[in-house]
Residue, then its C-alpha position, 0 to 999 in steps of 0.5 A: m165840278k159843281n163842288i169845285s165851283l162852289f168852293s171857288v166862289f166861297l174862297l173868292s168871297s173870303l178873300l174879298a172879305c179879308s181884302q175889304k177888312q185890310n183896305d178898311l184898316d189901311k183907310k183908318i190908319g191913313q186918316m191918322i196921318m197929317i203930312g207937310f210937303p216940300g214945295r210950292e205946288a201939289d206934287s205927284l207924290l203928295l197927290k198919290d198919298i192923298r188919293s190912296g187914303k194914306a194921308g187924311a190931312v195936309i198942313y201948310f207952311e209959308k214955304n208952300l205958298p206960291l210966290t205969284n198970284t198967291y191967293e188964287s194959286v193956293k185956292k186952286m191947290n186946295a181944290n185939287f187936294q180935295k178932289a184927289s181925296p176919297i174922304p174929305l181932307l183936312i187942310c190945315i194951317d197955323q194962322e194965329g196972327g202976327k208973328v205966327n202967320r203964314l198968309k202974310t200981307k206981302y202975299g196979298f193977304p189981310k193984316s193980322v195981329t198977335a194975341t198979345y196985342i189983342g189982349k193988351t187992347k182989352s177989346l173984344d171987338t178987336a178980337r172979333y174983327y181980326a178973327n173974322s178976317t182970318a177965318k173968312t180968308l181961310a175959308n175962301i181959299g179952301f182951308n178947313v182947320n186952323f191950329a189956333p187959338c193959342v190958349d197958353l198963359l203968359i207966365n214966363t215972359e222970357n219964353t221964346v216959344i210963347a211970350k216972345p212971339e206974342r202968342s198969348y192973350s194974357r196971364n189970366p186964364d179967364s181972359v184967355a178963354i174969352y178972347a179964344t172963344e171969340v176966335v172959335k166963334q168967328h171960325r165956325k161962321y165959315k165952317v173952319l174948325t179950330a184946335l186949342k193949343h198947346f195942351p196941357g200948357h206951354g206958357s211957363s216953359k224955358d226951352d224950345t221944344h223945336f230943338g230939345a226937351a222942355d221941362v215945366t215940372d217946376t214952373w207949371n201951374e194947374k190954372e194953365i188947363k183952365p181955358y180948356r175946361t172953360m171953353l169945353t163947358a161952353g161948347y167951344v172946343d173943336a179939337v186940341m193940339t198937344s205939346h211935347i213939354v215934360n211935366r212930372n206933376l202930370d206924368p211921373k215918368g217924364l213922358p212928353g205930353t204928346l206921348s203921355r197917356r196920363v196927360i191925354d187919356s187920363l187928364l184931357r179925356k177922362k178928367i176934363g171930359f174932351n172926346g173930340v179929335v186930338f192932334s199932335d204937335d209936330m212929331q219931328m220936333q226934337a223934343i221927342s225925335k231926339f229921345f225916341t225912335l219913330e216907332e216908339m213915338i208913334k206907339l206911345a202917341i197913339n196909345a196915349g190918345v192922339d188921333i192925328m199925328c203931324f209930320s210936317n217935314n218942316i224941321p231941319g234934318s227931317e225926312a223928305r217923305t214919311v207917309d209910307r213909313v209911318h203907315s207901315i209902322i202903325k200897321k206893324l204895331i197893330e199886327t204885333g198887338e202893341i196897338k189895339k185895333e180898337r184904339i184905331d177905331e176910336s180915332y177913326k170915329r172921332i176923325m169922321e165925326m169931325k169931317k162931317l162938320i166940314a162936309k156939310 
């Protein structure tokens, strides 16, 4: 009986150890998933995903803003998100200003202006004023990551992704770096992290990656990565967001930037020297979703070096719910060896280092 009892204890301990390892893996995978949500409130399914650790980040769009008492309602919703999360949650938004602006004046938020407007004023004071206003507002209502500033260069003035919405400060990379650095500085005052975008440069594109492929092979210039180099050297890069553009100068196979090891691991990580968190642009955009299955794009993105993948559920035709499916695909790819567990550990470490900054 004693031997059986000891064996039972050993077996139970082994099972608990295996379970703990599995739970740890589930938790690490969850930290790599950012999810958008459909309504104007924190619904039970979203809160379940957060509580279970299957979503380590959420992203807001204008459709998520309550129509009445918006400021206080968003603040309360974000507090509920954080309370539900077992690990500090990244609560993200694209609040560049001007036309890329979720928190509009009609909801009671401060006025913002476009990057192009700031660039034309040639005034660092103007950049500082609006960046400070944005950062303070975000911090006050519970956001801790802003997908800004946009450091794409104003190369193609007919560009419907960058030029027309006035998202670029300038054609000059040094000017872009100066204004973008001021944005990062002001956000850091309020413990709101920023992500430079869209690496390795969207400013020369002719097509919109929301709706299909965008190839910049014949229009891209190496100066488009200069703002990243300049700001990294000066210590003003919290995170980077990829773009889905195709650039055969950088990836001869023609893989979109988000899915390219040559672009992320070789160029951004090794050559430029950035070792922080890399966010994907929305994985449901048609520049990749038209040409790759969900499993293919997840495998390529993670192996390329993406740490957090965005599934906004904001693109027409995208699935209403993706967390469980994405989580299970990543787990399966690890089990088959198509994604190494060490690669997950790398991302988890980067993400935890980032989250320490917002938890202080």
